[in-house]
N, C-alpha and C positions, 0 to 999 in steps of 0.2 A: 431142630432148626425150623423156623418158620417158614409156611409156604407162602410164596408172594402171590397176590391176587391183584391183577393177573401176574403170571410170570413174565417177567421183561428180560429181553436179551442184553449182552453186552452191547455197546456201540459199535457199529460195523460200518466200513466204507464201501463205497462203490468202486469196483474194479475197472481199469481203463478198458479191458478185452470185453466187458459187459455192455458197453456203449455202442448203439447202433448207428445206422447210416443217417438217421433222424437227429441225432445228437443228445439222445436221453437214454435212460436206462432200458435195454431190450426187455419184452415182456417175460421172457424164460427166466431172467435173473431177479425179477421179483420172487418166483417159485424158490430160487435158490436161497433167498433171505428168509423166507418163511421156513423153508426146510431147516436151514441152521438153527433157529430158535426151537423149531419143533424137536430136534435132536437133543439140544439142551433141555428141554422141557421133559422129553421120555427119559433122558438120564435121570432127573430128579425122581421120576416115577420107577426108576429101576429097570429102564428096558433101553439101555443103551449099548453099544458096540460089545462089551463083555457079555451081556443078556444073550446077544445073538450066537456070539461064538461058544459060549458055554452051556447055555442051556437050549440052544437051537430054537429059540422063540424069537419073533421079532415083531415089528408093525409093518404093515403095508398100507398104502394109501387107495382108497376105493372110489373116491369123489373128491373133487375140489373146485369151487366157484372162487374166482378172483375177480374183484373190482378195482380198475386202475383208475385213482381219484386225481392225482396230481403228479406230474412228470418229476424223476428223479434224474440227478445229472452226476458228473463225475467227481465235483467236488463235495458232494454231499455225504454227510454221516447220517445213519438212521440206528434206531432200536425197533425192535419186532416184540409185539406181545402176543401171549398165548393164553386163552381163556378155554378151559374145559366146560362146556356148557351141558353136556349129557354124556352118559356112559351107560353100558350094560355088560355083562360078563364077557363080552367079545368084541365090542366098538368103542370107539371114542369119537364123539363130535365136538370139534374145535373151532374156535374163533379166533383170528389172527388179525393185528394191523401193523403196518410199517408206517412208521412216523419218522419225520425228520427229527434231528436233534433240537430242534427249534420249537417242536410240538405239533407241526402241521401234518395232517393225514395224507399219506401218498398212496396207499392200496390196503384194501381187506381181503380176508382169505376165510372161507368156510369149508372144512373138511370132514370128511368120515373115514376113519381108519380102521382097519381090523388087525386083531392079534391073529398072529400066524404060526402054526407049527411048522418049521421048515422042512420037517421029514414027509411032508405030504407034497407040497406045501398045502395045507388046509388050515380054514379058521378055526380056532380053539379058544377055549375059555383062559382068561388070566390065572395064573397060579395065585394062591391064596396070599402070599406075601406082596406080589405085584398089585392084585387087586385093591388090597388094604392101601397101597400108596397112591392108586388111582382114586379110591374113595376119598383119601384124604385132601388130594387136590381138589377135587370136585367140592368137597365141604367148605373148603378156603374159597373157593370160587364162586359158589353158591350165593355169597353176600353180594355179587357184583349184578347189577342189572343186565338183562338180556340186551347184547346189543342191538340196536337199532337196525344195523344192516345185515343182521343174521337172517336167514330163512329166505334170502331174495331169490327169485327166480329170472329167467331170461325169458323175454317176449318182446314183441313190437305191439305198442299200444296202437290200435285203431280209432278212429274219430267216428 
């Protein structure tokens, strides 16, 4: 089966309990949407719930940078993309976007994830079979341009 470049989630609804007192999606739930897409992409690379249960190996998030671009509301439907922009034998660097089904950008996320042996827990290399799937996704995604919003940092610009 070909690997989507980028990987794109199914259409997802905004849930009623996720709306905050300002009338829009609370910031925490953008991460829920990113995470749901990541879980599906990790499953594609062989690192889903069965991997954690059977092999006692999993993915932990080490760092995340989210940019909130446009508000989401209860009646909105979204998709989330997942682009593997780098990896080594223990880490994944991923860029994601939440887009309204009409195409406009709602938020971006860049993350660094660690492959973890749950017996420690400790960071551990990917097994050969999983690394092959990671490399296949990276090869498929390598044809994509580096996202313009990737590599951003936080700061206050002074005049």
